[in-house]
Legacy VTK file of the C-alpha trace (Angstrom):
# vtk DataFile Version 3.0
C-alpha trace
ASCII
DATASET POLYDATA
POINTS 531 float
66.578 -33.652 15.507
65.420 -30.250 16.681
67.380 -27.237 15.560
67.021 -23.964 17.397
68.448 -20.711 16.148
68.322 -17.679 18.440
69.148 -14.295 17.039
69.449 -10.808 18.493
68.558 -9.378 15.132
65.537 -9.886 12.889
65.919 -12.850 10.538
64.705 -12.306 7.025
63.818 -15.258 4.787
63.155 -14.821 1.078
61.000 -17.659 -0.222
62.251 -18.993 -3.558
59.124 -18.630 -5.672
58.174 -16.443 -8.624
58.035 -12.716 -7.918
54.232 -12.645 -7.953
54.095 -15.221 -5.137
57.079 -14.088 -3.102
56.427 -14.126 0.641
58.675 -12.274 3.087
58.652 -12.764 6.822
60.601 -11.780 9.919
60.626 -13.150 13.484
62.711 -12.936 16.632
63.021 -16.740 16.780
62.612 -19.473 14.215
63.217 -23.195 14.342
62.285 -26.492 12.730
60.726 -29.407 14.662
59.864 -32.191 12.192
58.474 -34.372 14.927
55.840 -31.900 16.109
55.488 -29.707 13.033
56.568 -31.699 9.985
57.392 -29.514 6.966
56.997 -26.289 8.924
59.235 -23.539 10.183
58.180 -22.327 13.610
58.283 -18.540 14.068
58.109 -16.847 17.479
58.140 -13.273 18.769
56.963 -10.248 16.777
56.284 -12.301 13.687
55.706 -10.240 10.559
54.722 -11.587 7.126
54.399 -9.542 3.929
52.768 -10.738 0.714
51.085 -9.066 -2.270
50.374 -5.802 -0.471
49.290 -7.440 2.786
51.136 -7.252 6.095
50.458 -9.810 8.832
51.712 -9.690 12.426
51.268 -12.176 15.271
53.028 -13.718 18.297
53.511 -17.196 16.779
53.328 -18.734 13.305
54.029 -21.840 11.253
55.336 -21.422 7.732
55.100 -24.319 5.243
57.520 -23.462 2.494
56.563 -26.182 0.011
52.865 -25.343 0.209
53.553 -21.592 0.476
51.178 -21.654 3.447
51.265 -19.518 6.581
49.448 -20.348 9.865
49.343 -17.487 12.387
48.580 -17.862 16.098
47.853 -15.387 18.898
47.134 -11.662 18.478
46.869 -11.946 14.718
46.620 -8.690 12.753
46.474 -8.475 8.960
46.453 -5.183 7.039
45.748 -4.603 3.367
46.906 -1.183 2.233
45.714 1.748 4.313
42.064 0.750 4.367
41.556 -2.758 5.771
42.627 -4.053 9.176
41.595 -7.421 10.594
42.294 -9.011 13.975
41.647 -12.590 15.106
42.949 -15.358 17.354
43.981 -17.614 14.460
44.583 -17.278 10.742
45.472 -19.557 7.825
46.921 -17.947 4.704
47.443 -19.732 1.374
49.833 -17.471 -0.526
49.341 -19.315 -3.832
45.586 -18.761 -3.974
45.608 -15.721 -1.656
42.855 -17.272 0.468
42.630 -16.314 4.133
40.706 -18.160 6.830
40.396 -16.405 10.214
38.636 -17.623 13.326
38.280 -16.696 16.964
37.086 -13.136 17.774
37.407 -11.910 14.201
37.124 -8.132 13.730
37.573 -6.514 10.310
37.498 -2.766 9.734
37.507 -0.574 6.668
36.600 3.147 6.382
32.892 2.284 5.911
32.189 -0.465 8.432
33.268 -2.868 11.165
32.618 -6.604 10.820
32.719 -9.057 13.718
32.359 -12.819 13.475
33.668 -16.067 14.865
34.919 -17.239 11.473
35.688 -15.254 8.315
37.091 -16.168 4.931
38.901 -13.614 2.768
39.420 -14.102 -0.969
42.133 -11.529 -1.669
42.226 -12.221 -5.408
38.557 -11.245 -5.796
38.528 -8.876 -2.792
35.643 -10.776 -1.243
34.856 -11.648 2.379
32.383 -14.373 3.281
31.066 -16.091 6.383
28.663 -18.944 7.175
28.304 -18.838 10.950
26.812 -15.404 11.693
28.414 -11.980 11.554
27.618 -8.419 12.637
28.382 -5.429 10.439
28.214 -1.882 11.808
28.510 1.324 9.805
27.649 4.957 10.537
23.924 4.320 10.066
23.031 0.670 10.624
23.873 -2.617 12.262
23.490 -5.642 9.983
23.388 -9.232 11.214
23.008 -12.450 9.250
23.971 -16.116 9.331
25.538 -16.158 5.866
27.030 -13.332 3.862
29.505 -11.999 1.334
31.184 -8.597 1.414
32.702 -7.183 -1.782
35.378 -4.697 -0.781
35.558 -2.832 -4.092
31.823 -2.098 -4.314
31.218 -1.954 -0.535
28.343 -4.407 -0.973
27.090 -7.011 1.463
25.010 -9.901 0.175
23.420 -11.317 3.315
21.219 -14.413 3.543
19.426 -16.359 6.299
18.052 -14.559 9.369
19.102 -11.092 8.218
18.420 -7.949 10.251
19.331 -4.314 9.608
18.740 -2.080 12.628
19.090 1.640 13.333
17.473 3.880 15.985
14.317 4.314 13.870
13.886 1.085 11.914
14.210 -2.670 12.180
14.492 -4.612 8.916
14.147 -8.413 8.850
14.747 -10.472 5.709
16.148 -13.721 4.354
18.069 -12.203 1.436
19.305 -8.693 0.744
22.134 -6.627 -0.718
23.395 -3.773 1.453
25.872 -1.040 0.448
27.798 0.342 3.420
28.900 3.532 1.645
25.388 4.619 0.592
23.046 2.779 2.970
21.083 1.357 0.012
19.369 -1.982 0.571
17.943 -4.276 -2.119
15.515 -6.940 -0.901
15.085 -10.294 -2.668
12.911 -12.345 -0.325
10.157 -11.968 2.287
11.128 -8.817 4.170
9.592 -6.602 6.854
10.626 -3.055 7.794
9.238 -1.844 11.133
9.311 1.772 12.295
10.321 1.463 15.949
8.858 4.897 16.754
5.264 4.357 15.600
5.082 0.630 14.685
4.325 1.340 11.010
5.421 -1.664 8.958
6.267 -2.497 5.361
6.239 -6.015 3.939
7.513 -7.037 0.517
9.207 -9.873 -1.331
11.273 -7.704 -3.642
12.213 -4.069 -3.271
14.587 -1.248 -2.466
15.145 0.677 0.768
17.422 3.661 1.401
18.308 3.440 5.094
19.704 6.994 5.152
16.814 8.845 3.496
13.997 6.478 4.592
12.778 6.206 1.003
11.671 2.768 -0.185
10.204 1.182 -3.300
8.715 -2.317 -3.510
7.539 -4.334 -6.495
6.326 -7.716 -5.217
3.643 -8.461 -2.597
4.028 -4.914 -1.278
2.060 -3.992 1.862
2.287 -0.848 3.984
0.786 -1.036 7.489
0.066 2.464 8.795
-1.635 3.406 12.056
-5.158 3.327 10.631
-4.658 1.997 7.091
-3.173 -0.964 5.285
-1.996 -0.268 1.722
-1.409 -3.050 -0.814
-0.353 -2.852 -4.462
1.760 -4.366 -7.219
4.300 -1.615 -6.554
4.642 0.728 -3.607
6.721 3.872 -2.995
7.121 5.242 0.540
8.904 8.334 1.820
8.771 8.039 5.588
10.148 11.513 6.353
7.544 13.211 4.148
4.818 10.864 5.308
3.988 10.146 1.668
3.242 6.876 -0.110
2.098 6.031 -3.619
0.977 2.692 -5.027
0.373 1.407 -8.553
-1.855 -1.365 -9.949
-4.215 -3.667 -8.037
-4.262 -1.300 -5.070
-6.255 -2.003 -1.949
-6.372 0.433 0.969
-8.061 -1.003 4.049
-9.351 1.292 6.780
-8.515 -0.688 9.918
-10.830 1.437 12.087
-13.965 1.270 9.949
-15.264 -1.384 7.546
-14.087 0.666 4.582
-11.916 -0.375 1.629
-10.721 1.621 -1.390
-9.304 0.109 -4.566
-7.811 1.374 -7.814
-4.702 1.358 -9.965
-2.960 4.498 -8.683
-3.050 5.960 -5.181
-1.316 8.595 -3.065
-1.393 8.622 0.741
-0.504 11.677 2.861
0.011 10.630 6.493
0.134 14.101 8.074
-3.095 15.138 6.354
-4.578 11.680 6.941
-5.714 11.646 3.337
-5.900 9.330 0.356
-6.077 10.135 -3.365
-6.930 7.290 -5.759
-7.680 7.087 -9.512
-7.893 4.537 -12.362
-10.853 2.232 -11.655
-11.157 3.810 -8.223
-13.816 2.269 -5.987
-14.781 2.752 -2.338
-16.369 -0.214 -0.565
-18.364 0.067 2.663
-19.052 -3.315 4.238
-22.302 -3.510 6.222
-23.749 -6.853 7.333
-22.148 -8.730 4.438
-23.884 -6.427 1.922
-21.202 -4.109 0.592
-21.810 -0.737 -1.026
-19.542 -0.065 -4.020
-18.910 3.540 -5.127
-16.862 4.218 -8.248
-15.652 7.462 -9.788
-12.788 8.713 -11.922
-11.175 10.140 -8.763
-11.571 9.263 -5.095
-10.297 11.464 -2.233
-10.517 10.400 1.424
-9.529 12.919 4.137
-9.634 13.231 7.895
-9.189 11.017 10.920
-11.594 8.041 11.159
-14.001 9.884 13.453
-14.240 12.815 11.002
-13.574 11.141 7.684
-14.790 12.714 4.437
-14.989 10.762 1.155
-15.213 12.727 -2.103
-15.803 11.017 -5.437
-15.501 12.981 -8.684
-16.867 12.431 -12.202
-18.912 9.543 -13.596
-19.852 8.371 -10.115
-21.803 5.127 -9.794
-23.149 3.351 -6.719
-24.029 -0.300 -6.396
-25.651 -2.103 -3.496
-27.924 -5.110 -3.811
-30.976 -2.996 -2.875
-29.805 0.474 -3.938
-28.030 1.846 -6.999
-27.132 5.370 -8.029
-25.324 7.646 -10.426
-24.146 11.292 -10.407
-21.196 13.467 -11.375
-19.792 13.957 -7.870
-20.384 12.570 -4.405
-19.577 13.867 -0.897
-19.823 11.550 2.118
-19.345 12.688 5.712
-18.863 9.503 7.727
-19.235 11.402 11.014
-22.734 12.658 10.204
-23.675 9.746 7.940
-24.736 12.112 5.125
-23.944 11.362 1.488
-24.636 14.159 -1.011
-25.055 13.498 -4.728
-24.461 16.408 -7.131
-25.083 17.127 -10.839
-27.821 15.112 -12.478
-28.081 12.519 -9.681
-30.301 9.448 -9.908
-31.133 6.649 -7.466
-32.802 3.305 -8.025
-34.529 1.586 -5.100
-37.068 -1.236 -5.273
-37.969 -0.454 -8.883
-38.233 3.288 -8.211
-36.096 5.835 -10.048
-35.439 8.994 -8.002
-33.966 12.162 -9.509
-33.459 15.807 -8.527
-30.918 18.619 -8.607
-29.284 17.277 -5.422
-29.895 14.068 -3.458
-28.921 13.465 0.165
-28.758 9.977 1.663
-28.668 9.875 5.466
-27.418 6.764 7.262
-27.657 5.822 10.927
-24.041 6.268 12.118
-24.472 3.506 14.723
-26.023 0.793 12.555
-24.677 2.212 9.245
-28.082 1.363 7.760
-29.790 3.766 5.328
-32.189 5.917 7.352
-33.651 8.688 5.193
-33.543 10.571 1.908
-33.713 14.172 0.715
-34.253 15.192 -2.904
-33.828 18.940 -3.280
-35.233 20.911 -6.236
-36.977 19.253 -9.191
-37.603 16.068 -7.205
-38.986 13.237 -9.317
-39.743 9.581 -8.583
-40.765 7.155 -11.324
-41.617 3.454 -11.335
-42.495 1.520 -14.433
-45.860 -0.212 -14.391
-44.872 -3.855 -14.125
-47.555 -5.139 -16.527
-47.087 -2.584 -19.293
-44.518 -1.509 -21.844
-44.595 2.272 -21.610
-46.759 3.205 -18.623
-44.967 4.847 -15.681
-46.200 5.830 -12.219
-44.796 9.279 -11.481
-44.488 11.716 -8.593
-42.795 15.103 -8.717
-42.439 18.223 -6.615
-40.049 20.896 -5.492
-38.511 18.799 -2.707
-38.943 15.221 -1.584
-38.202 13.524 1.745
-38.163 9.774 2.290
-37.833 7.351 5.196
-36.223 3.918 4.920
-37.070 0.869 6.982
-34.642 -2.078 6.653
-33.085 -0.321 3.632
-36.493 -0.183 1.891
-38.232 3.105 1.048
-41.242 3.156 3.395
-42.528 6.743 3.468
-42.272 9.576 0.968
-43.248 13.219 1.490
-43.392 15.562 -1.498
-43.350 19.235 -0.505
-44.146 22.073 -2.857
-45.940 21.841 -6.211
-46.570 18.124 -5.770
-47.944 16.211 -8.736
-48.650 12.522 -9.183
-49.682 10.269 -12.028
-50.403 6.605 -11.383
-52.165 3.666 -12.976
-54.789 1.686 -11.080
-55.148 -1.983 -12.030
-57.741 -4.591 -11.238
-56.533 -6.996 -8.574
-58.352 -9.817 -10.335
-57.494 -9.249 -14.019
-54.512 -6.924 -13.800
-56.050 -4.665 -16.405
-55.762 -0.890 -16.082
-59.045 0.420 -14.725
-58.275 4.103 -14.168
-55.488 6.653 -14.482
-55.260 9.305 -11.764
-53.494 12.636 -11.978
-53.315 14.754 -8.823
-51.903 18.200 -7.973
-51.344 19.429 -4.397
-48.903 21.500 -2.372
-47.809 18.477 -0.319
-48.481 14.763 -0.716
-47.428 11.920 1.579
-47.047 8.395 0.185
-46.688 5.070 1.971
-44.852 2.325 0.092
-44.552 -1.422 0.424
-42.091 -3.433 -1.672
-41.544 -0.344 -3.783
-45.253 0.091 -4.556
-47.497 2.936 -3.344
-50.172 1.511 -1.076
-51.635 4.760 0.252
-51.385 8.509 -0.168
-52.374 11.510 1.911
-52.936 15.045 0.644
-51.739 17.394 3.342
-53.411 20.352 1.622
-56.278 20.594 -0.803
-55.737 18.785 -4.052
-56.869 19.168 -7.602
-56.994 16.032 -9.657
-58.968 13.740 -11.876
-59.331 10.026 -12.414
-59.884 8.899 -16.017
-60.765 5.651 -17.725
-57.751 4.622 -19.856
-59.602 5.353 -23.073
-60.329 8.941 -22.035
-56.891 9.866 -20.694
-55.130 12.429 -22.941
-52.145 10.817 -24.688
-50.020 13.976 -24.322
-50.359 13.826 -20.497
-48.941 10.321 -19.915
-45.752 11.839 -18.511
-45.273 14.724 -16.105
-43.086 17.636 -17.145
-39.425 16.803 -16.612
-39.938 13.040 -16.963
-36.820 11.085 -18.092
-36.513 7.304 -17.860
-32.868 6.370 -17.216
-33.017 2.614 -16.738
-30.177 1.965 -19.206
-27.817 3.823 -16.850
-28.586 1.667 -13.813
-25.718 -0.621 -12.685
-27.183 -4.114 -12.309
-24.025 -5.671 -10.835
-20.991 -4.342 -8.978
-18.915 -4.672 -12.173
-21.344 -2.383 -14.019
-20.080 0.605 -12.025
-17.004 0.615 -14.309
-19.036 0.579 -17.541
-19.269 3.762 -19.597
-22.522 4.901 -21.147
-23.120 7.244 -24.045
-22.331 10.838 -23.111
-19.942 9.957 -20.278
-16.372 11.204 -20.551
-13.513 8.795 -20.172
-11.154 9.827 -17.327
-8.170 10.467 -19.604
-10.191 12.931 -21.704
-11.043 15.113 -18.719
-8.850 17.970 -17.552
-6.340 16.650 -15.062
-6.310 18.039 -11.538
-3.549 17.598 -9.020
-4.198 15.584 -5.892
-3.460 18.674 -3.783
-6.107 20.709 -5.596
-8.671 17.964 -5.129
-7.861 17.734 -1.437
-8.724 21.422 -1.085
-11.857 21.251 -3.218
-15.309 21.380 -1.692
-18.523 20.398 -3.525
-20.342 23.383 -4.926
-23.639 23.936 -3.152
-26.577 24.062 -5.519
-29.453 24.555 -3.061
-30.189 26.701 -0.069
-30.664 25.082 3.286
-34.335 24.507 4.021
LINES 1 532
531 0 1 2 3 4 5 6 7 8 9 10 11 12 13 14 15 16 17 18 19 20 21 22 23 24 25 26 27 28 29 30 31 32 33 34 35 36 37 38 39 40 41 42 43 44 45 46 47 48 49 50 51 52 53 54 55 56 57 58 59 60 61 62 63 64 65 66 67 68 69 70 71 72 73 74 75 76 77 78 79 80 81 82 83 84 85 86 87 88 89 90 91 92 93 94 95 96 97 98 99 100 101 102 103 104 105 106 107 108 109 110 111 112 113 114 115 116 117 118 119 120 121 122 123 124 125 126 127 128 129 130 131 132 133 134 135 136 137 138 139 140 141 142 143 144 145 146 147 148 149 150 151 152 153 154 155 156 157 158 159 160 161 162 163 164 165 166 167 168 169 170 171 172 173 174 175 176 177 178 179 180 181 182 183 184 185 186 187 188 189 190 191 192 193 194 195 196 197 198 199 200 201 202 203 204 205 206 207 208 209 210 211 212 213 214 215 216 217 218 219 220 221 222 223 224 225 226 227 228 229 230 231 232 233 234 235 236 237 238 239 240 241 242 243 244 245 246 247 248 249 250 251 252 253 254 255 256 257 258 259 260 261 262 263 264 265 266 267 268 269 270 271 272 273 274 275 276 277 278 279 280 281 282 283 284 285 286 287 288 289 290 291 292 293 294 295 296 297 298 299 300 301 302 303 304 305 306 307 308 309 310 311 312 313 314 315 316 317 318 319 320 321 322 323 324 325 326 327 328 329 330 331 332 333 334 335 336 337 338 339 340 341 342 343 344 345 346 347 348 349 350 351 352 353 354 355 356 357 358 359 360 361 362 363 364 365 366 367 368 369 370 371 372 373 374 375 376 377 378 379 380 381 382 383 384 385 386 387 388 389 390 391 392 393 394 395 396 397 398 399 400 401 402 403 404 405 406 407 408 409 410 411 412 413 414 415 416 417 418 419 420 421 422 423 424 425 426 427 428 429 430 431 432 433 434 435 436 437 438 439 440 441 442 443 444 445 446 447 448 449 450 451 452 453 454 455 456 457 458 459 460 461 462 463 464 465 466 467 468 469 470 471 472 473 474 475 476 477 478 479 480 481 482 483 484 485 486 487 488 489 490 491 492 493 494 495 496 497 498 499 500 501 502 503 504 505 506 507 508 509 510 511 512 513 514 515 516 517 518 519 520 521 522 523 524 525 526 527 528 529 530
């Protein structure tokens, strides 16, 4: 039998439970209909329910007294204190467990954010919201979307999983798992994640990291990759300050020049976007890839500056070069990729086809179109030595003030010695291989033609003064020209040898430290006058 009670005043019902679970409600109309709503009291018109600091209002409701369960319908609003307000079409509230289930156009607001979803669960005991069918969260800085998520009201933290995005006017973040704090804008990434700068298309990829959406500062520690306009930066850990245009990376670093076939590696790097520069130390190496034959250049410090068309590469201290057909060593190196000129300073040495080349300064000139080695300049105290292949301590030697060479297919083909030229070479029998004569020549200028690293002809451009001796009559104290030094033990035989230290070389940590800014300003000291 249906009982209907109509009142002109608000009806107040006190539910007979313990004080901690007491529920209070008011309504314009209430009635019981056991046939349609067994065990429920039907509430109509300006329904208001109060429980444990929460106030709920709606147009219609069902209250199940035995279960201490409240079902709200139509224009549902629930408020918790002065901070949280939620609206929805429907709501179920279990007063015993303080669990709330809302569905239909759910909107929840607190001072930090606004959450919208089709379905939302609210654990009031633990002050936790969670959803499993997509939600959108907006705060002052970002808009977060995900399929699944939890929001912890006390800490203002979202844990979002599955198809997560965080978007603001400058960035788009995509991930499968992250923690986001609405009060600070801090984001912690726990799965494959990509942050894209919508203004310049720079991207960051990582599988674990931290990102401050308000300051644009990020730090990544797993599979970190930074994709800049003309560079890709990889490392075990990566720090990036977008507003300053500054990035640093640590351990197993690889910086790929996406414009040129140029790669730098090391264990600590700094990148300055506005200056278009790179500073790298700790097993630093620059790699130029040409026709599958890479050139490896190592030094204690590597600095790369300038746009790709005007790029300068500076390498400082204990510099070593390895290429299958060319090796080198010096204290510092300066490469201008626009002109194709590489300058070697302070006790430089080159090895090519069995020849050792030394001088005060060495210039290597490459063809900027083919990137093949084109020519060579050795300025002041030029010296080229090759060991006689059939002897223990006989060396063919050429020296002069300056030396100029021409390469064909990366092989030294022509050599011109200008100023105070001297040569000493051993002539062997083609049949027996025995030394037949030893020739020592002096001239202002001498031109040599080489084949497979061996001198096959020479031309004296001015009058010469020299003698050819039988081996038995050659003075023992003249077997080497003045300034002769054989440095074969310093030659890197493999690309890994460029990291080896030889006697007399300083370890990087023993040298005086210089800031990256100072090195960026530094220019190589010129040791010779332009010819």
